[in-house]
Every structure is written in structure tokens, then in C-alpha cells.
C-alpha positions in Angstrom: 37.4 7.0 25.3 38.1 8.5 21.3 35.7 11.0 20.3 35.6 12.8 16.8 38.6 15.3 16.2 38.3 19.3 15.4 40.0 19.8 12.4 41.7 23.5 11.4 41.2 25.1 9.0 43.2 24.4 6.7 42.8 27.6 3.5 44.9 26.0 0.1 45.9 28.1 -2.6 44.4 27.1 -6.0 44.5 28.9 -9.2 41.6 30.8 -9.5 39.8 33.6 -7.1 36.8 33.0 -4.2 36.7 31.9 -0.9 34.1 35.3 0.0 31.3 32.5 1.0 33.8 30.0 3.1 33.8 33.1 5.5 30.9 34.3 5.5 29.2 30.7 6.3 32.0 30.5 9.4 30.6 33.8 11.1 33.8 36.7 9.0 33.0 39.9 7.7 31.3 38.3 4.7 30.7 42.2 3.5 34.7 43.4 4.0 36.0 40.0 2.9 37.6 39.6 -0.5 38.1 36.4 -3.2 41.1 35.6 -3.5 43.8 32.3 -4.6 43.1 30.4 -1.6 38.8 30.2 -2.8 38.9 26.2 -1.0 39.3 23.9 2.8 40.5 20.7 3.0 38.2 18.7 5.4 39.8 16.2 7.2 42.7 15.7 4.6 46.0 13.6 4.3 46.5 14.7 0.2 49.5 17.0 0.0 48.0 20.0 -3.1 49.9 19.7 -5.9 50.6 22.9 -6.2 53.2 25.0 -8.2 56.3 26.8 -5.9 55.3 30.1 -4.5 57.7 32.0 -1.7 54.8 31.4 0.5 53.6 28.1 -0.1 53.5 26.0 3.7 55.6 23.0 4.1 53.0 19.5 3.6 50.3 22.6 1.8 46.8 20.8 1.6 47.5 18.1 4.9 44.9 18.6 7.2 46.2 19.8 11.2 44.5 19.5 14.7 44.8 21.1 17.9 46.8 18.5 20.4 45.8 19.4 24.1 49.5 21.0 24.4 48.1 24.0 22.4 50.8 22.3 19.8 50.2 21.4 16.4 49.9 17.7 14.4 49.0 16.4 11.1 46.0 14.3 10.8 47.9 12.0 8.2 51.0 11.2 11.3 47.6 10.9 13.3 46.6 7.5 11.5 49.8 6.5 10.6 50.2 6.2 14.7 47.8 4.0 15.3 46.1 2.6 11.9 43.4 0.4 13.7 41.9 3.0 15.7 41.7 6.2 13.6 40.7 4.0 10.2 39.8 0.2 11.3 40.9 -3.4 10.3 38.7 -4.1 7.2 39.5 -0.3 5.9 43.3 -1.1 6.1 43.0 -4.9 4.9 41.4 -3.6 1.7 42.9 -0.5 0.9 45.9 0.1 3.5 46.8 2.8 5.1 44.7 5.3 3.7 41.7 6.9 4.6 40.5 7.1 0.5 38.5 10.0 0.0 38.9 13.3 0.3 37.0 16.5 1.1 36.6 19.9 0.2 35.0 23.9 0.8 35.0 25.5 -3.1 33.9 29.0 -3.2 34.2 29.8 -6.7 34.2 34.5 -7.5 34.8 32.9 -10.8 34.3 29.9 -13.9 37.1 27.6 -12.9 39.7 25.9 -15.2 37.4 23.7 -18.2 39.3 20.9 -16.9 39.4 16.4 -16.6 40.9 13.8 -14.3 41.4 10.8 -14.3 39.4 7.3 -14.6 40.8 4.8 -11.7 42.2 2.8 -14.6 43.7 5.9 -16.3 45.2 7.2 -12.6 47.0 3.8 -12.8 48.4 3.9 -16.4 49.8 7.8 -15.9 50.1 8.3 -12.6 51.1 4.8 -11.2 48.1 5.1 -8.7 45.3 3.4 -7.0 43.3 5.8 -7.8 41.7 7.8 -9.9 39.5 11.1 -9.1 35.9 10.6 -9.2 33.8 13.6 -7.2 31.0 14.6 -6.6 29.4 18.3 -5.9 26.7 19.0 -2.7 25.5 23.3 -3.7 25.8 24.6 -0.5 25.5 28.4 -1.7 25.4 30.5 -4.6 25.6 33.9 -5.6 24.7 36.3 -8.7 28.1 37.5 -10.5 28.4 40.1 -12.6 24.5 38.9 -13.6 25.3 35.7 -13.9 23.4 33.2 -12.4 25.9 30.1 -11.0 26.3 27.0 -13.0 28.2 24.2 -13.6 29.5 23.4 -17.5 29.6 19.2 -17.2 30.2 16.4 -20.5 30.3 16.6 -23.6 26.9 17.6 -25.8 28.2 17.8 -29.4 30.4 15.0 -31.3 34.2 15.4 -31.0 37.4 13.2 -30.8 40.8 13.4 -29.4 42.4 15.7 -32.5 39.7 17.6 -32.2 39.5 19.1 -28.8 44.2 19.5 -29.0 42.9 21.7 -31.7 40.8 23.4 -29.5 43.7 23.1 -27.1 45.7 24.8 -29.4 44.8 27.4 -30.2 43.0 28.3 -27.2 39.6 28.7 -28.1 38.0 28.8 -24.9 34.3 30.4 -26.5 34.1 26.7 -28.3 35.2 24.2 -26.3 32.4 26.2 -23.5 29.9 25.7 -27.0 31.0 21.4 -27.0 29.9 21.1 -23.0 26.4 21.3 -21.4 25.9 24.8 -19.0 23.4 23.8 -16.6 22.4 26.2 -13.1 23.0 25.3 -10.0 21.6 26.5 -6.3 21.9 25.0 -3.1 21.1 21.9 -2.8 21.7 20.2 -5.8 23.6 16.9 -6.2 25.4 16.5 -8.7 28.6 13.3 -9.6 31.0 13.7 -12.4 33.5 10.4 -13.0 37.0 9.9 -13.8 36.7 11.3 -17.3 34.1 13.5 -18.0 35.3 16.8 -18.8 33.6 19.7 -16.4 34.1 22.8 -14.6 32.0 25.1 -11.8 30.8 28.2 -13.3 30.8 31.7 -10.7 29.7 32.0 -8.0 29.3 28.4 -6.5 29.5 27.7 -2.8 29.8 23.8 -2.3 30.5 20.9 -0.7 33.1 18.4 -2.9 33.8 14.6 -2.3 36.6 13.2 -4.6 38.9 10.3 -4.0 42.0 10.9 -2.4 44.0 12.9 -5.6 45.2 16.1 -6.6 45.8 14.4 -10.8 43.9 17.6 -13.0 44.2 17.7 -16.1 43.9 21.3 -17.7 42.5 22.7 -21.3 43.4 26.2 -20.3 46.7 27.7 -20.4 46.0 31.2 -18.8 44.1 32.2 -15.2 40.8 34.4 -15.6 43.1 37.6 -15.4 44.8 36.2 -18.1 48.2 35.3 -16.7 50.0 32.5 -18.1 50.3 29.2 -15.4 53.0 26.8 -15.2 52.5 24.5 -18.0 52.8 21.3 -14.6 49.3 23.2 -14.0 48.1 21.8 -17.8 49.6 18.5 -18.2 50.3 17.2 -14.5 53.7 16.1 -16.0 51.9 13.8 -19.0 53.1 16.6 -21.1 50.4 18.4 -24.0 49.7 15.2 -25.8 49.7 12.6 -23.6 47.5 14.4 -21.1 44.1 13.6 -24.2 44.2 10.3 -23.4 42.4 11.7 -19.8 39.2 12.0 -21.9 36.0 10.4 -21.8 34.9 11.2 -25.6 31.0 11.0 -25.2 28.7 12.7 -26.3 25.8 12.8 -24.5 21.6 15.0 -24.1 21.3 17.2 -21.5 18.3 14.8 -20.0 20.7 11.6 -20.1 23.7 13.7 -18.0 20.5 14.9 -15.7 20.1 11.2 -15.5 23.8 9.9 -14.8 24.7 12.3 -13.0 22.5 14.6 -11.3 21.0 12.4 -7.9 18.5 12.8 -5.5 18.1 12.1 -1.3 16.3 9.1 0.1 15.9 9.6 4.0 17.7 6.9 5.7 15.4 7.0 9.0 13.7 10.4 10.7 12.3 10.8 14.2 11.4 14.1 16.5 14.2 16.9 15.8 16.1 15.2 13.3 16.5 13.1 9.7 19.3 11.8 7.9 19.8 11.6 3.8 21.6 9.7 1.5 22.8 12.4 -0.5 25.1 9.8 -2.9 25.4 6.3 -2.6 27.9 3.3 -2.6 25.2 1.8 -5.7 26.1 5.7 -7.9 29.8 5.2 -6.9 31.4 3.1 -4.8 34.6 5.4 -4.4 32.6 7.0 -1.6 29.5 7.9 0.2 27.8 11.5 2.0 24.7 11.4 4.2 23.1 13.7 5.3 21.6 14.4 9.1 19.0 18.1 9.7 18.6 17.9 13.6 16.8 20.0 14.8 16.4 18.7 18.8 18.7 16.3 19.4 20.5 13.2 17.2 22.2 9.8 18.7 25.1 8.9 16.4 26.3 5.0 16.7 29.3 4.6 15.7 29.7 2.7 12.4 32.9 1.7 12.5 34.0 3.0 9.9 36.1 6.2 10.0 35.0 8.9 8.6 34.7 13.3 8.0 32.7 15.3 9.1 31.3 19.1 7.9 28.9 21.7 9.6 26.7 23.7 7.2 24.7 25.4 9.1 23.2 25.7 12.2 25.6 25.1 16.1 25.6 22.9 18.9 27.1 20.5 20.4 28.5 16.7 20.3 29.1 15.1 23.9 29.4 11.4 25.6 30.2 10.7 28.8 31.3 13.6 29.7 33.1 15.6 26.9 31.2 17.4 25.7 33.0 19.2 22.3 30.9 22.1 20.8 30.8 23.4 17.2 29.2 25.0 14.5 28.4 25.8 10.3 32.2 25.5 8.9 33.6 23.0 11.4 35.1 20.0 9.7 35.4 17.2 12.2 37.5 13.4 11.8 35.4 10.5 13.0 37.9 7.8 14.2 36.5 3.9 13.9 36.9 3.8 17.1 34.4 6.7 17.5 32.6 6.3 20.8 28.8 6.7 20.2 27.7 10.8 21.0 25.0 12.8 20.6 24.3 15.8 18.7 22.8 18.2 20.4 22.0 21.6 18.7 21.5 25.1 19.2 19.8 26.5 16.2 19.3 24.1 13.2 22.3 22.4 12.8 23.1 20.6 9.5 25.9 17.3 9.4 27.7 16.6 6.7 28.9 12.8 7.3 31.4 12.3 4.2 32.6 8.5 3.9 35.8 6.2 2.5 35.6 4.1 -0.3 32.9 1.3 -0.1 
């Protein structure tokens, strides 16, 4: 019997501070905890983080692990490679090869992230020889006011700008003007945004979110220093492209705020509803072919039928159990599971209202 596999926690180093709300969601000592350079947890990840070498950098940073029955550890990537059809499904492999095709993260920002962009599929193929770009999405889970600033995001150009002008601002490191060129949007829990490759963006301070994205770590940053003024390695700006070519990753299109929200702010649709449960789509394959995201709210019980596709399961509220044929798996807020393609049907029962997020690979 194939059953969902619970992942071990998988905190990943980033150049910005955060992470406190991830600890809060998991019930850790929120008041005593501190934000730091591990503000993300990569969920059911088969992607290695593109981070600078550090004295304490773990091997294969970013790859998720499961705990084996004998108390050992095993990388999810190695498990998938051992039996691709069981874990990914034959049809998925025919189209995408032995690659899960999606990366999901918990992310909590205690400060604004660098203004950045990710490549489109075409740009990723041309510049990085990759089949995947980095279209991504944000589902806001929690928020906090930091230094009097409401949680916000920066997204898209609101003023006409050329690559020459954008590079001029970069060369001067004129971040104030760069921010003025972008839309600033105050966010709240429940908001969902889609960020296509090529779109400039930055997550502001106070945002705790689930990020679902294409499975790469290509991030072009236009800021040479972190938020505390420390100079960062050049590689974290241009990802090996150099300070000229990196500007080919941006799409220089300005839109009004109304156009931006119509394009990138998504609304949920109810897929099914019954006594004690509701399943909604948050991101559909009509919005992007790169991934999909569903939310299942369980107050009593929900019968989960196998879709025949692998997916990442994130628990963001409550606690309960997954069970089938005598097997019981306890889950709570902050847990992550990988659901193999050949998973059996099972029942989700809530001890307290559960929010279960289903993060699906490409269409």
C-alpha cells in the first residue's frame, strides 16, 4: 500500500531575514523565537538551492528528506529515482521525464526581499539551458506589521521603463527610484497572486506565504547588498549571466494597478462541498500550465480519491489524521507530505479544522 510520505523540516538559507511565523504555525516558541537567515522551508523539494558556499552549508541544501522506518533518512529525489512510475506516474514521466516539475515553499519575510525577476521558459532555455523558468505564485497565509508597515508586495512596472533605464538605476543602486517604478499592494491572509516569469517583484516585510513555483532557483536580483547593507556575492545578482545579460530576464511592460490585479490576483472557485468539507481551486491550469493549487478545508472528514498524479500536500491549519486500511498518519499545521502517483484512497479526519493545500505539478 502506497501512502503519503511525511517530509522532514527543510529550512533553507536565504539572504533576507524571516522565519518566525513558520515557527508560530508549527506551534514553536513564537515569542522566544527570532528571525534569521532561514526564512524558507522547501516542501517535497527535489531542487538544490543555488546558495553561496558557507562554512556550515549542508550537502545538497534544498532537497527534502523523509525519515525511513529504521530511523534513517532518505532524500525524496533518490526515492523517486528508485521507482519513477510509482512515485510520479507513467503519463507524467512521458511528458516531463523523471522530474516532479514543481517546487513548493513556506516563506516568511521579516524584511523586504530584494527586487528581483525570474526567467520565462524561453529565457531559461536560452540563458540557462533549462526546460523550466520560474513562474511562481503566492498564497498569503499570515501577516504581521513590522516597524509600522502593513504587509505588502511590489509587483510589475507602473511606469514606462527600458532595459537601459533599469540598468542605469541598478548601476547607481537607486533602490528608492526602482521601488517608485513598481506597484505596491497591501496584502492580507487569503490573497493569491500569480507572478509570471519576466515580471519584476519583491515580497515586502510581514508576509507569511505558501509559494508554488516552477522547480528552479534562478533569481536575478537588482540589489547588490542585503537589507542590512552587507555586500552579497555577484552570483546572487546575475546567477552567472553577468551584469549585462541579466537584464534580458525582465519583461519591460508597464500596466495600471487595475490591469495588474485583473491579471495576477486570483479568486477561488468551489470544486466540491459536503457535510464537513469544502474543496476549492486557488490556481488552475487555465491560469498557468506550470502548476495548480487547491485548498481543502476539513471540519469533519473528507474522502480523498487518488488522482493518479503526484502532488505536494501542505497542512497550514489545524490537526487531524490521514488513514486507510489500518494505517494512520497524524498531521498538524506546518507539516508537509509527498503524495505518490499510486497513493491509495484515504480519509482525512479533522481533530480541529484542517486546511490542506494540494500543490500539483504541471498540466
